[in-house]
C-alpha positions, 0 to 999 in steps of 0.5 A: 048086645045091650048098651046100658047108659052111663050112670054118673055117681056123685063124687064125694070129697074124702080129703081134709081141706084147710079151706073148710069146704067139708066142715059143717056150717055153724049158725051165723051170729047176728050183728048184735050178738057179735057186738055184744060178744066183742064188748064182753071180750073187751071188758074181760081184757080190761078186768084182766089188766086191772087184776095184773096191775093190782098184783104187780103193785102188791108184789105178787108178780115177778115178770112185768112183761105179763102186765105190760102185754095184758095192758097193751091188749086191753088198750088195743081192744078199747081203741078198736071198740072206740073206733067202731063206735065212732064209725057207726055214729058217723054212718048213722049221721050220714044216713040221717042227712040223706034226703028221702 
């Protein structure tokens, strides 16, 4: 009687996961690219807010809530950008104060 060794076949995941384990990894952005994309998005929100404010002043918008929401989005994005700038400046100053 011949005894054959057990062969372990790899188990492949066939179910979809909400955690993303079976998704293809996307290229990772550098910090500079992430920062540039964020600044562009902030600028777009500011321009959209200005466009809606001009349309409201011209009487082309009936629902003022659109203008208020766009304005608040732009304000929050700008405040976040300023806070990130302040934190980066503080970190740079702290590094420059370190003695080598």
